[in-house]
C-alpha positions as CSV (number, residue, x, y, z in Angstrom):
1,N,-1.8,-39.7,38.4
2,Q,-0.7,-37.7,41.4
3,L,0.4,-39.1,44.8
4,D,-1.2,-38.0,48.0
5,I,1.5,-37.6,50.6
6,K,0.8,-36.9,54.2
7,I,3.3,-36.4,57.1
8,Y,2.4,-37.2,60.7
9,I,4.4,-36.4,63.8
10,E,3.8,-38.6,66.9
11,Y,6.0,-39.4,69.9
12,N,9.0,-37.7,68.4
13,R,8.7,-39.8,65.2
14,V,7.8,-38.6,61.7
15,Y,5.6,-40.8,59.6
16,A,5.0,-40.4,55.8
17,C,1.9,-41.8,54.3
18,I,2.0,-42.1,50.5
19,E,-1.4,-42.9,48.8
20,K,-2.5,-43.6,45.3
21,N,-5.4,-45.3,43.6
22,T,-3.9,-47.8,41.2
23,N,-4.6,-51.1,39.7
24,N,-0.9,-52.0,39.6
25,K,0.0,-52.3,43.3
26,K,3.4,-54.0,42.7
27,E,4.6,-51.3,40.3
28,F,3.5,-48.5,42.7
29,I,5.3,-50.1,45.6
30,K,8.4,-50.6,43.4
31,R,8.4,-46.9,42.4
32,V,8.0,-45.7,46.0
33,H,10.9,-47.9,47.1
34,N,13.0,-46.7,44.3
35,V,12.5,-43.0,45.2
36,V,12.9,-43.6,49.0
37,N,16.0,-45.8,48.5
38,N,17.6,-43.5,46.0
39,P,17.3,-40.0,47.3
40,I,18.7,-37.0,45.5
41,D,22.5,-37.7,45.5
42,T,23.9,-34.8,43.6
43,E,24.0,-31.1,44.3
44,E,22.8,-30.5,40.7
45,Q,19.6,-32.6,41.3
46,F,19.0,-30.8,44.6
47,E,19.3,-27.4,42.9
48,L,17.0,-28.5,40.1
49,N,14.4,-29.6,42.6
50,K,14.8,-26.3,44.5
51,K,14.3,-24.3,41.4
52,D,11.2,-26.3,40.6
53,S,9.8,-25.6,44.1
54,I,10.5,-21.9,43.6
55,L,8.7,-21.9,40.2
56,H,5.6,-23.6,41.7
57,M,5.6,-21.2,44.6
58,S,5.9,-18.2,42.3
59,V,2.8,-19.1,40.3
60,R,0.6,-20.4,43.1
61,S,-0.6,-16.9,43.9
62,D,-2.7,-17.2,40.7
63,N,-4.6,-20.1,42.2
64,I,-6.0,-19.6,45.7
65,S,-6.3,-23.3,46.6
66,S,-2.6,-23.8,45.7
67,Y,-1.8,-21.1,48.2
68,V,-4.3,-22.0,51.0
69,M,-3.8,-25.8,51.0
70,P,0.0,-25.8,51.7
71,T,-0.6,-23.3,54.5
72,I,-3.3,-25.5,56.0
73,D,-1.1,-28.6,55.6
74,N,1.8,-26.8,57.3
75,Y,-0.4,-26.1,60.3
76,I,-2.0,-29.6,60.5
77,S,1.1,-31.6,59.8
78,F,3.8,-29.5,61.4
79,G,1.9,-27.2,63.8
80,Y,3.2,-24.0,62.5
81,K,1.1,-21.2,61.0
82,E,3.7,-19.5,58.8
83,N,3.6,-19.8,55.0
84,D,6.5,-21.2,53.2
85,T,8.2,-18.3,51.5
86,L,10.5,-18.0,48.5
87,E,13.1,-16.6,50.8
88,F,13.0,-19.7,52.9
89,V,13.3,-22.1,50.0
90,E,16.2,-20.0,48.6
91,T,18.1,-20.6,51.9
92,L,17.9,-24.4,51.6
93,N,21.3,-26.0,50.8
94,Y,22.6,-29.3,49.7
95,K,24.9,-29.9,52.7
96,E,22.0,-29.6,55.2
97,Y,19.8,-31.8,53.0
98,K,22.5,-34.5,53.0
99,E,22.9,-34.3,56.8
100,T,19.1,-34.6,57.3
101,I,18.4,-37.3,54.7
102,S,21.3,-39.4,56.2
103,N,19.5,-39.5,59.6
104,I,16.2,-40.9,58.2
105,D,15.6,-44.6,58.5
106,F,13.7,-45.7,55.4
107,S,13.9,-49.4,56.2
108,K,10.8,-49.5,58.4
109,Y,7.5,-49.4,56.4
110,S,4.2,-51.0,56.0
111,T,1.9,-51.5,53.1
112,L,-1.9,-51.3,53.3
113,T,-4.0,-52.3,50.4
114,I,-7.7,-51.5,50.2
115,K,-9.6,-53.6,47.7
116,D,-13.1,-53.2,46.3
117,K,-15.6,-55.9,47.2
């Protein structure tokens, strides 16, 4: 029940691709629109997500694929070889998040459906 999210950068634009195998296309699209159109809007929510990220990063060393895959994804998607660190996540702040999220245009999107024969 997990989403596959990929980020692409081309011609100074960032594209997000959200994929999921589902039999309920309308519900999936509705859920994605709800998340995109209602980003985190309180500092409390931001801090809870930040703590969740720190928790996941803290335990990923127990599972080599949870460590290697984000590193590979950083390189492929964003072109940098560095690993995300706990120290980096701890520096994230709500003010910068709000500034960044307010500059993203979520109104342009497309939907692709692949059906079985």
